[in-house]
Phi, psi and omega in degrees: 000122179267123181248129176247131175253127180213168178292138176295144177240157180307326180293348181271349192305315182296313180297321179295317178302318179296318179299314182296314179301314180296318184296326184259359185307317184256011179284124182295319185262044180235147173270000178062030179235017182301324180295327178287325175300314180299318179299317179294316182295326178301331183266002187260168175290344181282345186287134176235103185308323182294345182249021169245104189244149175239152172253130184239132175231125180050049178066010178246138177283124182239354180203161181205147173220147178224128171243132180231159181293136170220178174227153169252121190247133176220098183062238179276349183273131177235125180247119180294144178206186178231153172249133173265111179187121348260175165244132187223138174224134178306139185309319183289350178250001179289151180081011181247010177087005182291316177301318179298317179296318178299314181297312181297319180292320177297319177300314181299315180292318179300318177298314181298332178272006175071026172281151187256341183200163177226131180251146175207160170245112186200185183295124185294341180264352183260308190286333178302334179296343178260006178100001179291141180235164178294135180298329180302331179300332182252008184057044176246132183241151172271154187276020180211164179286127177205150177303132183305326183290349180258355181263111188227159178218148177238115171286132183270356176210159178299135180065015182298335183254012177299125178079001181264117174217164176137202182245137179291133176247111180270155173298152182302336181298336178291341187247006182274000000 
């Protein structure tokens, strides 16, 4: 199976929404509105087109990942970062490494764009394999109640989080 990872284009939006809906349909800890979040984020200042990626197999979109701008705020200090939300793979293509390829490519592009970190709320047994660590290790908090083991951050360079502490500030689109 040949998988191509590329930047999402406007003509992909409908297919991407379908992929996201299918991927989260049976997720217990989902509000099943992730596709609407992506639609809102595309229209926001947080959107970075280069960090909205699709996975394509046989000319069909089977996966998607989105990284958007956030900040880690501590008093007057604001540290730019990214949020990974969501990553989606059609159920029949899960377990084939497509999500991993999307994540690795998004990390690579984020580094090339000079971002220093990525924050996520996700499965504690999945994301550490990509280098994600608990946000608590850095005294970084998410602005809502969530199990500590699911709150993670990835420094994209050595010492990228030196001196960075505070609370993650998400775009308002995450809460609409």
